[in-house]
TISE-115904 format. One record per residue (C-alpha): x, z, y; residue in one letter. Coordinates in steps of 0.1 Angstrom, whole numbers, padded with zeros to 4 digits, always signed. Last residue first. Example, Ala and Ser with C-alpha at 12.3 -4.5 7.8 and 13.67 -1.06 7.14 Angstrom:
TISE-115904
+0137+0071-0011S;+0123+0078-0045A;
end
This chain:
TISE-115904
-0141-0022+0170X;-0127+0007+0148X;-0108-0010+0118X;-0125-0015+0088X;-0125+0015+0066X;-0099+0022+0036X;-0105+0052+0014X;-0072+0069-0007X;-0069+0090-0037X;-0043+0114-0037X;-0036+0128-0071X;-0025+0156-0093X;-0028+0149-0128X;-0026+0177-0159X;-0028+0162-0195X;-0043+0168-0228X;-0041+0149-0259X;-0008+0168-0265X;-0019+0204-0261X;+0002+0221-0240X;-0004+0195-0209X;+0013+0166-0206X;+0018+0160-0171X;+0008+0130-0145X;+0015+0128-0109X;+0001+0103-0085X;+0002+0095-0050X;-0017+0069-0033X;-0047+0061-0060X;-0066+0031-0043X;-0101+0028-0025X;-0115+0002-0006X;-0146+0007-0034X;-0147-0034-0040X;-0110-0036-0050X;-0121-0009-0079X;-0094+0021-0086X;-0117+0051-0092X;-0135+0035-0125X;-0098+0027-0136X;-0085+0060-0128X;-0117+0077-0150X;-0111+0056-0179X;-0074+0066-0178X;-0081+0101-0176X;-0110+0101-0202X;-0086+0090-0226X;-0058+0116-0219X;-0083+0145-0223X;-0087+0165-0192X;-0069+0182-0163X;-0077+0174-0129X;-0054+0183-0095X;-0070+0166-0062X;-0062+0154-0031X;-0086+0135-0003X;-0078+0105+0019X;-0096+0093+0047X;-0082+0056+0060X;-0092+0037+0097X;-0082-0002+0091X;-0063-0033+0109X;-0052-0013+0141X;-0046+0020+0125X;-0062+0051+0121X;-0050+0078+0091X;-0064+0105+0081X;-0046+0131+0062X;-0056+0149+0031X;-0086+0171+0025X;-0084+0195-0007X;-0093+0192-0044X;-0082+0217-0068X;-0090+0224-0107X;-0113+0198-0113X;-0119+0197-0149X;-0126+0161-0162X;-0155+0156-0187X;-0160+0118-0168X;-0186+0126-0155X;-0168+0155-0134X;-0146+0130-0124X;-0169+0103-0114X;-0184+0136-0091X;-0156+0147-0081X;-0144+0112-0068X;-0180+0107-0050X;-0180+0140-0035X;-0144+0136-0024X;-0149+0101-0009X;-0184+0114+0011X;-0167+0143+0030X;-0135+0125+0040X;-0162+0098+0052X;-0186+0122+0074X;-0210+0097+0087X;-0233+0101+0121X;-0213+0076+0139X;-0210+0049+0109X;-0177+0047+0095X;-0180+0003+0082X;-0175-0004+0050X;-0153-0034+0041X;-0176-0063+0028X;-0180-0091+0048X;-0143-0090+0070X;-0127-0080+0038X;-0144-0114+0022X;-0132-0134+0050X;-0097-0121+0044X;-0095-0131+0013X;-0110-0168+0019X;-0081-0170+0045X;-0056-0162+0022X;-0067-0182-0005X;-0066-0208+0025X;-0030-0200+0037X;-0013-0198+0004X;+0009-0233+0010X;+0010-0219+0042X;+0026-0185+0034X;+0047-0206+0003X;+0061-0229+0039X;+0066-0202+0060X;+0091-0187+0034X;+0107-0215+0026X;+0113-0218+0068X;+0123-0181+0069X;+0152-0191+0041X;+0162-0219+0062X;+0163-0201+0091X;+0185-0173+0077X;+0210-0197+0063X;+0211-0218+0094X;+0217-0181+0113X;+0242-0175+0084X;+0259-0209+0089X;+0262-0203+0132X;+0278-0168+0125X;+0306-0181+0104X;+0316-0212+0130X;+0316-0186+0158X;+0338-0164+0137X;+0360-0198+0127X;+0357-0211+0164X;+0369-0175+0174X;+0396-0170+0148X;+0406-0207+0162X;+0413-0195+0195X;+0430-0165+0187X;+0454-0185+0161X;+0458-0211+0190X;+0467-0187+0216X;+0494-0170+0196X;+0510-0204+0187X;+0510-0213+0222X;+0526-0179+0236X;+0550-0182+0206X;+0554-0220+0220X;
end
């Protein structure tokens, strides 16, 4: 009788674990179905975005030095917004199957209003560039700020 009860106890325990595991798997599958349905509903939107990216994302030409061009572009626009460049350097380049990126690091200072205008100019979708690292500190005079940031530009992958 004790062996029968012990066998039933372990057998039922195994069955309940199996049921629990199956319920968890079903729950995960339902969640995945809901997620896939959302992606399917938005398919047209993402296909349009993909076409836009393929048509407008810049490509690195063989004679091009993209990091230098990015640094020159960013420093020129910073100076045009009356920002003082304290330091500038190149950051690490990254190459993946989906994109290539180049990045630069800058330390700037200037009036907060000018910094905000410049940040808006830098992060435009058409430029395929964005700020990937950002630190803003108030200087001794309240409307003046110090800014450390890294800006990256994404290019089409190597073909």
